[in-house]
C-alpha positions, 0 to 999 in steps of 0.5 A: 778661523779658516784653514788653508785646507778649507780654502783649497777644497771650497770649490764645488768642481776641481779646476781641471774640470771647469770649462768656460762659459760658451759666451766668453769662449765666442768673445775670446776666440773672436776678439783675442785670436789675432793682435790687430783685432784685440787692437781694433776691440780695444780702440773701438772700446776706448773710443766709445767710452770716451764718447759716453764719458764726455757726453755725461761730464758735459750734462753734469757741468751744464747742471752744476752751472745752470744760469751762469753760462752764456747759453743761459744768460744770452737772452739778456744782453742780445736783442733780436733773438738767435742771430749769430 
């Protein structure tokens, strides 16, 4: 059984002597210093996530419904090629 004293002292360094990584410090100092830069980073991240998620879900949907969509069966009903 783990005692509280073991959990308390399991860290290799005391909390006061730990330093954040330089990359993390750079991100936090550039993106999260001001409210408008943080807001912009959140909006850009959400927009990029939305586009990526939408593309992945469209591919999953098309893969699961292959042969049942209009783009797959159009050639059976329309003669004359790609006229719209």
